C-alpha distance (Angstrom), angle and dihedral (degrees) to the residues before:
residue distance angle dihedral
M1 . . .
K2 3.79 . .
V3 3.81 120.2 .
V4 3.80 118.8 -150.0
I5 3.80 114.0 -156.0
T6 3.78 110.5 -162.4
I7 3.79 122.8 -161.6
P8 3.80 117.8 -170.7
A9 3.84 108.9 -149.9
Y10 3.77 138.7 -176.8
N11 3.83 119.4 177.2
E12 3.80 93.4 -21.5
E13 3.81 98.1 142.2
R14 3.81 91.7 131.9
T15 3.77 97.6 48.8
I16 3.82 109.5 27.3
V17 3.83 95.9 84.4
G18 3.82 91.4 53.5
V19 3.80 91.9 48.2
I20 3.79 92.1 50.6
K21 3.79 92.3 47.1
E22 3.81 91.0 51.0
I23 3.79 91.3 50.8
K24 3.84 91.4 48.7
E25 3.80 90.1 49.8
A26 3.83 92.4 50.6
M27 3.79 93.4 44.4
S28 3.82 92.7 48.5
K29 3.81 86.2 68.4
T30 3.81 90.9 60.2
S31 3.76 134.5 64.1
Y32 3.81 93.8 -126.8
N33 3.75 121.9 126.9
Y34 3.81 102.7 -135.7
I35 3.77 146.4 167.4
I36 3.80 128.7 -156.6
H37 3.75 114.8 -133.7
V38 3.80 120.8 -168.2
L39 3.79 118.4 -162.1
D40 3.78 103.1 -156.1
D41 3.81 105.0 -158.7
G42 3.79 99.8 -152.5
S43 3.78 97.6 -61.8
K44 3.76 117.8 -171.4
D45 3.81 93.1 -151.7
R46 3.82 132.4 59.9
T47 3.81 96.8 -78.3
A48 3.81 92.6 125.2
V49 3.80 94.0 46.1
M50 3.79 93.4 49.3
A51 3.82 93.0 47.0
K52 3.81 92.1 49.9
K53 3.82 90.5 49.3
E54 3.80 88.2 54.9
G55 3.83 90.7 53.1
A56 3.78 101.4 -101.1
V57 3.78 123.0 142.1
V58 3.82 104.2 -119.9
Y59 3.76 130.8 -157.3
S60 3.78 114.8 -175.4
N61 3.79 128.7 -160.2
N62 3.81 112.5 -142.6
R63 3.80 89.0 -130.2
N64 3.77 137.4 13.7
M65 3.76 109.1 -78.8
G66 3.80 96.1 -178.4
């Protein structure tokens, strides 16, 4: 079974790396096969770039959809 962990994000450049690291740490204590998916809701900062650097699969909206 594969678990998909989805994180909605909007302008979270400063916090997204920490959130992803915490999830990885928690999931490392399980036997689940997982991916982390970040839905970047049209951020104006580097949220998507930082999430990708941390290994998340990122989907970005062109504009904020709320």
